[in-house]
C-alpha positions as CSV (number, residue, x, y, z in Angstrom):
1,X,33.7,-57.6,32.8
2,X,33.4,-58.3,29.1
3,X,32.9,-61.9,27.9
4,X,35.9,-62.7,25.7
5,X,38.2,-60.1,27.2
6,X,41.6,-61.5,27.8
7,X,44.9,-60.6,29.4
8,X,46.0,-59.3,26.1
9,X,43.0,-57.0,26.0
10,X,43.6,-55.7,29.5
11,X,47.1,-55.9,31.0
12,X,47.0,-57.2,34.5
13,X,43.5,-58.7,34.2
14,X,43.0,-61.9,36.2
15,X,39.8,-63.9,36.2
16,X,39.0,-65.7,39.4
17,X,41.0,-68.9,39.7
18,X,38.7,-71.8,39.9
19,X,39.7,-74.4,42.6
20,X,37.7,-76.8,44.8
21,X,36.5,-75.2,48.0
22,X,39.2,-74.9,50.6
23,X,42.1,-75.2,48.2
24,X,42.5,-71.5,47.3
25,X,44.9,-69.4,49.3
26,X,46.5,-66.0,48.6
27,X,49.6,-68.0,47.6
28,X,47.6,-69.4,44.7
29,X,47.9,-66.0,43.1
30,X,51.0,-64.6,44.7
31,X,53.2,-67.6,43.5
32,X,52.3,-66.7,39.9
33,X,53.4,-63.1,40.0
34,X,56.5,-62.1,38.0
35,X,57.3,-59.4,40.6
36,X,56.2,-60.6,44.0
37,X,55.3,-58.0,46.7
38,X,57.8,-57.6,49.5
39,X,56.3,-58.6,52.8
40,X,57.1,-57.6,56.4
41,X,58.5,-54.2,55.5
42,X,58.0,-50.9,57.3
43,X,57.1,-49.2,54.0
44,X,53.6,-49.2,52.4
45,X,55.1,-49.2,48.9
46,X,54.5,-52.9,48.2
47,X,50.9,-52.4,49.2
48,X,50.7,-49.5,46.8
49,X,51.8,-51.9,44.0
50,X,49.2,-54.4,45.0
51,X,46.5,-51.8,44.5
52,X,47.4,-51.6,40.8
53,X,45.7,-55.0,40.4
54,X,42.3,-53.3,41.4
55,X,42.9,-50.9,38.5
56,X,43.5,-53.7,35.9
57,X,41.2,-56.5,37.1
58,X,37.9,-56.3,35.4
59,X,34.5,-56.8,37.1
60,X,33.4,-60.2,36.0
61,X,29.6,-59.8,36.0
62,X,29.5,-58.3,32.5
63,X,31.7,-61.0,30.8
64,X,28.7,-63.0,29.7
65,X,27.3,-60.1,27.7
66,X,30.0,-59.4,25.2
67,X,31.0,-56.1,26.8
68,X,34.5,-55.1,25.8
69,X,36.7,-52.8,27.8
70,X,34.5,-53.3,30.9
71,X,34.9,-51.5,34.2
72,X,37.6,-52.5,36.6
73,X,37.2,-53.1,40.3
74,X,38.8,-49.7,41.1
75,X,36.3,-48.0,38.6
76,X,33.4,-49.5,40.6
77,X,34.8,-48.5,44.0
78,X,35.7,-45.0,42.9
79,X,32.2,-44.1,41.8
80,X,30.8,-45.7,45.0
81,X,33.1,-43.5,47.1
82,X,31.8,-40.3,45.3
83,X,28.2,-41.5,45.7
84,X,28.7,-41.7,49.5
85,X,29.8,-38.1,49.6
86,X,26.4,-37.1,48.1
87,X,24.3,-38.9,50.7
88,X,21.0,-37.1,51.2
89,X,21.2,-34.7,54.2
90,X,18.5,-36.5,56.3
91,X,20.4,-39.8,56.0
92,X,23.9,-38.2,56.2
93,X,23.0,-36.8,59.7
94,X,22.8,-40.4,61.0
95,X,26.0,-41.6,59.4
96,X,29.8,-41.2,59.7
97,X,30.2,-40.3,56.0
98,X,34.0,-40.3,56.1
99,X,33.8,-43.9,57.2
100,X,31.3,-44.7,54.5
101,X,33.7,-43.3,51.9
102,X,36.6,-45.3,53.3
103,X,34.4,-48.4,53.2
104,X,33.5,-47.9,49.6
105,X,37.2,-47.7,48.7
106,X,38.1,-50.7,50.8
107,X,35.2,-53.1,50.5
108,X,36.4,-55.0,47.4
109,X,40.1,-54.7,48.2
110,X,40.4,-58.5,48.7
111,X,39.5,-58.9,45.0
112,X,43.0,-57.7,44.2
113,X,43.9,-61.3,44.8
114,X,40.6,-63.2,44.8
115,X,39.3,-61.6,41.6
116,X,35.7,-60.6,41.2
117,X,33.6,-63.7,42.1
118,X,30.0,-63.4,40.8
119,X,26.8,-65.3,41.8
120,X,27.2,-67.7,38.8
121,X,30.8,-68.6,39.3
122,X,30.0,-71.7,41.4
123,X,31.9,-70.4,44.5
124,X,29.5,-70.5,47.5
125,X,29.3,-67.6,49.9
126,X,31.2,-69.2,52.8
127,X,34.1,-70.1,50.5
128,X,34.1,-66.6,48.9
129,X,34.2,-65.1,52.4
130,X,37.0,-67.4,53.4
131,X,39.1,-66.4,50.4
132,X,38.5,-62.8,50.9
133,X,39.2,-62.9,54.6
134,X,42.5,-64.7,54.0
135,X,43.4,-62.1,51.4
136,X,42.7,-59.3,53.8
137,X,44.8,-61.0,56.4
138,X,47.7,-61.1,53.9
139,X,47.2,-57.4,53.1
140,X,46.8,-56.2,56.7
141,X,49.5,-58.4,58.3
142,X,51.9,-59.5,55.5
143,X,52.1,-56.2,53.5
144,X,51.1,-53.7,56.2
145,X,52.0,-55.6,59.4
146,X,55.0,-53.4,60.1
147,X,53.6,-50.1,58.8
148,X,52.8,-47.9,61.8
149,X,53.6,-51.0,63.9
150,X,50.6,-52.8,62.2
151,X,48.0,-50.1,63.0
152,X,47.6,-49.1,59.3
153,X,46.7,-52.7,58.3
154,X,44.4,-53.1,61.3
155,X,42.4,-50.0,60.4
156,X,41.9,-51.2,56.8
157,X,40.9,-54.7,57.9
158,X,38.5,-53.3,60.5
159,X,36.7,-51.2,57.9
160,X,36.5,-54.2,55.5
161,X,35.2,-56.4,58.3
162,X,32.5,-53.9,59.2
163,X,31.2,-53.9,55.6
164,X,31.2,-57.7,55.6
165,X,29.3,-57.9,58.9
166,X,26.7,-55.6,57.5
167,X,25.5,-54.5,61.0
168,X,26.3,-50.8,61.2
169,X,24.2,-48.1,59.5
170,X,27.3,-47.2,57.6
171,X,27.8,-50.7,56.2
172,X,24.1,-51.0,55.2
173,X,24.3,-47.7,53.4
174,X,27.5,-48.8,51.5
175,X,25.9,-52.1,50.6
176,X,23.0,-50.1,49.1
177,X,25.5,-47.9,47.3
178,X,27.2,-51.0,45.9
179,X,23.8,-51.9,44.3
180,X,23.0,-48.4,42.9
181,X,26.4,-48.3,41.3
182,X,25.6,-51.6,39.6
183,X,22.3,-50.3,38.3
184,X,23.9,-47.1,37.0
185,X,26.5,-49.2,35.1
186,X,23.8,-51.5,33.8
187,X,21.9,-48.6,32.2
188,X,25.1,-47.1,30.8
189,X,26.1,-50.3,29.1
190,X,22.6,-50.7,27.6
191,X,22.7,-47.1,26.3
192,X,26.3,-47.5,24.9
193,X,25.1,-50.5,22.9
194,X,22.2,-48.7,21.4
195,X,19.5,-51.0,22.8
196,X,21.2,-54.1,21.3
197,X,22.1,-55.4,24.8
198,X,19.5,-56.1,27.4
199,X,21.0,-56.4,30.9
200,X,17.6,-56.6,32.7
201,X,18.6,-59.5,35.0
202,X,20.8,-57.1,36.9
203,X,17.8,-54.7,37.7
204,X,16.7,-57.3,40.2
205,X,19.2,-56.0,42.7
206,X,17.1,-52.9,43.1
207,X,14.8,-55.0,45.2
208,X,17.6,-55.7,47.7
209,X,18.2,-52.0,48.5
210,X,17.2,-51.2,52.0
211,X,17.4,-47.5,52.7
212,X,14.5,-45.3,51.3
213,X,16.9,-42.6,50.2
214,X,18.9,-45.1,48.0
215,X,15.7,-46.7,46.8
216,X,14.6,-43.3,45.5
217,X,17.9,-43.1,43.5
218,X,17.2,-46.6,42.2
219,X,13.7,-45.7,41.1
220,X,15.1,-42.8,39.2
221,X,17.7,-44.9,37.4
222,X,15.1,-47.6,36.5
223,X,12.8,-44.8,35.2
224,X,15.7,-43.6,33.0
225,X,16.1,-47.2,31.7
226,X,12.4,-47.5,30.9
227,X,12.5,-44.2,29.0
228,X,15.6,-45.3,27.0
229,X,14.1,-48.5,25.9
230,X,10.8,-46.8,25.0
231,X,12.9,-44.4,22.8
232,X,14.5,-47.3,20.9
233,X,11.0,-48.9,20.4
234,X,11.8,-52.0,22.3
235,X,10.5,-53.7,25.4
236,X,13.4,-54.8,27.7
237,X,13.3,-57.6,30.1
238,X,12.2,-56.7,33.6
239,X,13.8,-58.0,36.9
240,X,12.3,-61.5,36.7
241,X,15.0,-64.2,36.9
242,X,15.0,-67.9,37.3
243,X,14.6,-69.4,40.8
244,X,18.2,-70.7,40.7
245,X,19.6,-67.3,39.7
246,X,17.5,-65.6,42.3
247,X,18.9,-68.0,45.0
248,X,22.4,-67.2,43.8
249,X,21.9,-63.5,43.9
250,X,20.1,-63.6,47.2
251,X,23.2,-65.2,48.7
252,X,25.7,-63.0,46.9
253,X,23.9,-59.7,47.5
254,X,23.0,-60.3,51.1
255,X,24.2,-57.4,53.3
256,X,26.6,-59.4,55.5
257,X,26.0,-61.9,58.3
258,X,24.8,-59.4,60.9
259,X,21.3,-59.1,59.5
260,X,20.7,-62.8,59.1
261,X,20.9,-62.7,55.3
262,X,24.3,-64.2,54.6
């Protein structure tokens, strides 16, 4: 996620390929790979190799801020999965936490091919969704279509789709966890840069958190941020952003189509 980071800096890193809407397909990426993944096999090993791309593909949102050695997509999903395991008891009683953990580990899987598309990349939400859906079809049918007679791929695609739809309590919780993980990383990057880097525009996502239990976590993280900036004798930017950037983030951070926000 660092601006200026290159493939030489991070082996396997792929920035999102910019193409006009409707022209991107999984083959856009697959045809460029030196070691293509074997499709239509009864073994999940080719899929295991695909997952390596989540470990080496950087999260794009930080690239504009000169952050070197930024987090990968897999880094982001790993911490999310651990966060789901620490769901407050009152909320946990209403959720299938095992499914939440699965969802945290699967929700960005399509980015292994699509890359991490951010609100400012100029790819609208319907096009982003199309690219990700086609990537998940390739994963679930092309790579896993003969594993367990296709059941393995169907299970993974179903969990991904549930997150995208944003209707179930589990998906709403994981959408909130996605945002709290972003807030944690924001504060950690600010601290690591000794107050020389202000990432305040990302704090706006706290307003999109729905569940009170996760809002409490967000309030705690933002209080830590305020204390840090006070300690370095500076006043950071708050969550105010331009109307255009707000529109972009509203669309990007909407919790799926099921709640009318997509």
